[in-house]
C-alpha positions in Angstrom: -38.9 -30.0 -12.2 -38.8 -26.2 -10.1 -40.5 -24.0 -13.0 -41.3 -21.3 -10.6 -37.0 -20.4 -10.3 -36.5 -20.4 -14.1 -40.0 -17.6 -14.1 -38.0 -15.6 -10.7 -34.7 -16.0 -12.4 -35.9 -14.3 -15.4 -37.4 -11.2 -14.3 -34.8 -10.7 -11.7 -32.1 -11.6 -14.2 -34.0 -8.2 -16.6 -34.0 -6.1 -13.4 -30.3 -6.6 -12.8 -29.2 -5.9 -16.4 -32.1 -2.4 -16.3 -29.6 -1.4 -13.0 -26.3 -2.2 -13.8 -25.8 -1.5 -17.4 -24.4 1.7 -17.6 -21.6 0.8 -15.1 -21.3 -2.3 -17.2 -20.7 -0.2 -20.4 -18.2 1.6 -18.9 -15.9 -1.8 -17.3 -16.5 -2.9 -21.3 -14.5 0.7 -22.7 -12.3 0.4 -19.8 -11.0 -3.3 -20.8 -11.2 -2.7 -24.7 -10.0 0.9 -25.8 -7.0 1.9 -23.9 -8.2 6.1 -24.8 -10.1 5.4 -21.0 -7.7 5.5 -18.5 -10.4 5.4 -15.4 -13.9 4.8 -14.7 -14.5 8.8 -13.9 -12.9 10.1 -17.3 -14.7 7.7 -19.3 -18.3 8.3 -17.5 -16.9 12.2 -18.7 -16.3 11.5 -21.9 -18.9 9.3 -22.8 -21.4 12.1 -21.7 -19.6 14.9 -23.4 -19.5 13.0 -26.9 -22.8 10.8 -26.8 -24.9 11.8 -24.0 -26.4 9.5 -21.7 -27.9 7.8 -24.3 -24.3 6.4 -24.8 -24.4 4.5 -21.2 -27.3 2.4 -23.0 -26.0 1.4 -26.4 -27.1 -1.9 -27.0 -29.3 -2.7 -23.5 -32.3 -4.2 -25.7 -30.8 -7.1 -27.2 -29.1 -8.0 -23.7 -32.4 -7.4 -21.9 -34.0 -10.2 -23.7 -31.4 -12.7 -23.7 -29.9 -12.0 -19.7 -33.3 -12.8 -18.5 -33.3 -15.9 -20.6 -29.8 -16.4 -19.2 -31.0 -15.7 -15.9 -33.9 -18.3 -16.0 -31.2 -21.0 -16.9 -28.8 -20.5 -14.3 -31.2 -19.8 -11.7 -33.6 -22.8 -12.9 -30.8 -25.1 -13.6 -29.1 -24.1 -10.0 -32.7 -25.0 -8.2 -32.8 -28.0 -9.6 -29.4 -29.7 -9.5 -29.9 -28.9 -5.8 -32.8 -30.9 -5.7 -31.1 -33.6 -8.1 -28.0 -34.0 -6.1 -30.2 -34.7 -2.9 -32.6 -36.8 -4.2 -29.0 -38.7 -5.9 -27.9 -39.4 -1.8 -31.2 -40.1 -0.8 -31.6 -36.8 1.7 -34.7 -34.8 0.3 -35.2 -34.1 3.9 -31.9 -32.4 4.5 -30.4 -28.9 3.4 -27.6 -28.5 0.6 -24.1 -29.1 1.4 -21.8 -26.1 0.7 -20.0 -28.5 -1.8 -23.8 -29.1 -3.5 -24.5 -25.2 -3.7 -20.7 -24.8 -5.1 -21.3 -27.8 -7.7 -24.7 -26.8 -9.0 -24.2 -22.9 -9.5 -20.9 -23.7 -11.5 -23.5 -26.0 -13.5 -25.9 -23.1 -13.6 -23.3 -21.0 -14.8 -21.5 -23.1 -17.5 -25.2 -24.3 -19.0 -26.3 -20.7 -19.7 -23.2 -19.7 -22.1 -24.8 -21.3 -25.2 -27.6 -19.3 -24.8 -25.7 -15.6 -23.6 -22.8 -15.9 -26.1 -24.4 -14.5 -29.3 -26.5 -11.2 -27.3 -22.9 -10.8 -24.8 -20.6 -10.4 -28.2 -23.0 -8.2 -29.6 -23.5 -6.1 -26.4 -19.8 -5.3 -26.4 -19.5 -4.5 -29.9 -22.4 -1.7 -29.5 -20.9 -0.3 -25.9 -17.2 -0.4 -27.6 -19.0 2.0 -30.6 -18.1 5.0 -29.4 -18.9 7.1 -32.3 -22.3 9.3 -32.1 -25.3 9.4 -34.2 -26.2 12.9 -33.5 -25.9 14.8 -36.7 -22.4 16.4 -37.3 -20.9 15.3 -33.8 -18.1 13.4 -35.5 -17.4 12.3 -38.9 -17.0 8.8 -38.3 -20.7 7.3 -38.2 -21.2 4.2 -36.4 -20.2 0.6 -37.8 -23.7 -1.2 -36.7 -27.2 1.1 -36.1 -28.3 -1.0 -33.2 -28.2 -4.5 -32.0 -30.1 -6.5 -34.5 -27.9 -5.1 -37.4 -25.1 -5.5 -35.1 -26.2 -9.3 -34.8 -27.1 -9.5 -38.6 -23.6 -8.2 -39.5 -22.1 -10.7 -37.0 -23.2 -14.0 -39.0 -22.5 -11.9 -42.5 -18.7 -11.4 -41.7 -18.0 -14.2 -39.5 -20.3 -16.8 -39.9 -22.4 -18.2 -37.5 -19.1 -19.1 -35.4 -18.8 -15.4 -35.0 -21.5 -15.5 -32.6 -19.7 -17.7 -30.2 -16.7 -15.5 -30.1 -15.4 -15.5 -26.4 -17.1 -18.5 -25.8 -14.2 -20.4 -23.6 -13.2 -17.7 -21.7 -17.2 -16.6 -20.6 -17.6 -20.5 -19.9 -14.6 -20.2 -17.8 -15.6 -16.7 -16.1 -19.2 -17.9 -15.5 -18.6 -21.0 -14.3 -16.3 -20.5 -11.0 -18.1 -17.1 -11.0 -21.6 -18.1 -10.5 -20.1 -21.2 -8.0 -19.1 -18.6 -5.8 -21.5 -16.5 -6.3 -24.4 -18.9 -5.0 -21.7 -19.8 -2.5 -21.4 -16.4 -1.0 -25.0 -15.8 -0.8 -25.7 -19.0 1.2 -23.3 -18.9 3.7 -23.8 -15.0 4.3 -27.6 -15.8 4.5 -26.6 -19.0 6.8 -24.6 -16.2 9.1 -27.0 -13.4 9.1 -30.1 -15.9 10.2 -27.7 -17.7 12.9 -27.3 -20.9 11.1 -31.1 -21.4 11.1 -33.4 -21.8 7.8 -35.4 -19.1 8.9 -35.9 -17.0 5.8 -34.0 -13.2 5.8 -35.7 -10.1 5.9 -35.5 -8.4 2.8 -33.0 -6.2 3.8 -30.8 -9.2 4.9 -31.4 -11.0 1.1 -30.1 -7.3 -0.5 -27.5 -7.6 1.6 -26.3 -10.7 1.0 -26.9 -10.7 -3.1 -24.9 -7.7 -3.1 -22.0 -9.3 -1.1 -22.3 -12.4 -3.4 -22.3 -10.5 -6.5 -19.0 -8.9 -5.5 -17.4 -12.5 -4.6 -18.3 -13.4 -8.0 -17.0 -10.8 -10.1 -13.9 -11.3 -8.2 -12.9 -14.7 -9.7 -14.8 -13.7 -12.8 -12.8 -10.6 -13.6 -9.5 -11.8 -15.1 -11.3 -14.0 -17.7 -13.9 -11.5 -18.2 -11.1 -8.6 -20.0 -10.1 -12.1 -22.4 -13.4 -12.9 -23.2 -13.9 -9.0 -24.3 -10.9 -8.7 -26.0 -11.2 -11.3 -28.2 -14.8 -10.4 -29.2 -13.6 -6.8 -29.9 -10.3 -8.5 -31.8 -9.8 -7.3 -35.6 -13.2 -4.8 -35.3 -11.3 -1.6 -35.7 -8.4 -2.7 -36.9 -6.0 -5.9 -37.7 -6.5 -8.8 -36.1 -3.9 -9.2 -32.8 -4.7 -12.4 -31.2 -4.5 -15.9 -32.6 -6.4 -17.3 -30.3 -7.7 -17.8 -26.5 -4.0 -18.4 -24.7 -1.9 -15.8 -27.1 -4.4 -13.2 -26.1 -3.7 -14.2 -22.3 0.3 -14.0 -22.9 0.1 -10.8 -25.4 -1.9 -9.3 -23.0 -0.1 -10.1 -20.0 3.5 -9.3 -21.8 2.3 -6.2 -22.8 0.5 -4.5 -19.9 1.7 -6.7 -17.1 -0.6 -8.6 -14.7 -2.4 -6.4 -13.4 -4.5 -5.1 -16.4 -6.4 -9.0 -15.6 -8.0 -7.1 -12.6 -8.4 -3.5 -14.5 -12.0 -3.4 -14.6 -12.4 -5.1 -10.7 -13.3 -2.2 -9.5 -16.3 -0.9 -11.2 -16.9 -4.7 -11.5 -17.4 -4.7 -7.7 -19.2 -1.1 -7.4 -21.8 -2.5 -10.0 -22.3 -5.4 -8.7 -23.7 -4.6 -5.4 -26.6 -3.0 -6.7 -27.4 -5.1 -9.8 -27.7 -8.3 -7.5 -29.1 -6.8 -4.1 -32.0 -5.9 -7.1 -31.4 -9.9 -8.6 -31.6 -11.6 -5.2 -34.6 -9.5 -4.1 -36.6 -9.8 -6.8 -35.9 -13.8 -7.0 -36.8 -14.5 -3.6 -39.5 -12.1 -3.2 -41.5 -13.5 -6.8 -40.1 -17.3 -5.9 -41.9 -17.1 -2.5 -45.1 -15.5 -4.1 -45.6 -17.7 -7.2 -45.0 -21.1 -4.9 -47.2 -19.7 -1.9 -49.2 -17.2 -3.1 -50.0 -13.2 -2.1 -51.1 -14.9 1.1 -48.3 -15.6 2.5 -47.1 -12.3 3.2 -48.8 -12.3 6.3 -49.6 -15.9 6.9 -51.0 -17.0 10.0 -49.2 -19.4 12.3 -49.6 -22.9 12.2 -50.4 -25.0 15.1 -48.4 -28.1 15.1 -49.3 -31.6 16.5 -46.4 -33.5 16.6 -46.9 -37.4 17.3 -44.3 -40.0 17.8 -46.1 -43.4 17.0 -42.9 -45.4 18.7 -43.3 -43.6 21.9 -46.8 -42.6 22.3 -46.3 -39.0 23.2 -47.6 -35.8 21.9 -46.8 -32.3 21.7 -48.3 -29.0 20.3 -46.0 -25.5 19.0 -47.0 -22.9 17.3 -44.5 -22.1 14.2 -44.6 -19.8 11.2 -44.5 -20.9 7.4 -41.6 -19.6 7.0 -39.9 -22.1 10.0 -41.6 -24.6 7.9 -38.0 -26.1 6.3 -36.0 -25.6 9.3 -39.2 -27.7 11.6 -39.4 -30.6 9.0 -35.3 -31.1 9.1 -35.5 -31.4 12.8 -39.1 -33.6 12.7 -36.8 -36.5 10.9 -33.6 -36.1 13.2 -36.4 -36.7 15.9 -37.6 -39.7 14.1 -41.0 -38.5 14.2 -42.4 -41.1 12.1 -45.5 -39.3 11.7 -46.7 -35.4 11.6 -50.5 -33.9 11.8 -50.7 -29.8 10.6 -53.4 -27.9 11.4 -54.3 -24.7 10.4 -56.4 -21.9 11.6 -59.0 -23.3 9.4 -58.6 -26.3 10.2 -57.4 -27.9 6.5 -55.2 -31.0 7.9 -51.9 -31.5 5.7 -49.4 -34.7 6.7 -46.3 -35.1 7.1 -44.9 -37.8 5.2 -41.0 -38.7 6.9 -40.0 -40.7 3.6 -40.8 -38.3 1.3 -39.6 -35.3 3.6 -42.7 -33.0 2.6 -45.9 -32.2 3.7 -48.8 -33.1 1.9 
């Protein structure tokens, strides 16, 4: 099991929340409140009524829960990829595009159970436009903070209230994360020229930003439905009888275009957020797996020995090329491989397991 990916995913998720929360607040308000007609108008009105603090309402709980859900997503994704390779008996080979897509979908669905409670609290607090400043408004906020909001939902709606909107959340995150990881893998492969060499950090950030935009392009329609179901009945009588009724009523009253109402701001937010997410994830994963010395690792002197033919040759490659070289060795039917580092430490290539030992 790849434990490192759970840890790296957690830290990356927390960094992503911090970067993208202000625009996320604007997005949720545009999706759920008709008083906001666009991004610019929403930003100005939020600043004038609530100050900069208004953009960060409800961030504390998501900062905790998104760290957990991001850990689940990345950890599940990476372990699913490994299981799929083992299932087809090809530990040595790269994952196929289909495997990446399916693993991403499993990761997205898996995190729904831990994400839903924190997500509904986030949405409720973000849509709470009343100011907490004295004399600023006659209306006072319904929720005093994340914990009070969480307890109020449980008291008024029961535990199932914390999972209101869980179905559209699952339908959003399954296809969205499948597209997300597939896009990241495809863009990374394109920028590396089809090799398995690690990308420069600028390439990682660019691929992450593009992947985030692609994922939200797929997930935005269900994101609109999720937010509306989560806010339904909070400010008045309930409008929707359920998931399908919400889709039909929303399309009937506001047209099909409403499902992409926040696509622009989703993509605007997704690019910088996922640049940071993948930069943090890849950097921390590499550090935890190989240690700090891997940043400027020495070149490896590799002696490839083909026992069947009795021939041998030498080649200098970097640690970053190790995965690509492993695939090459297997394809060339090299049965044994001795790797000598500058310190003369020896590693033996195990062709059956597809790894160095």
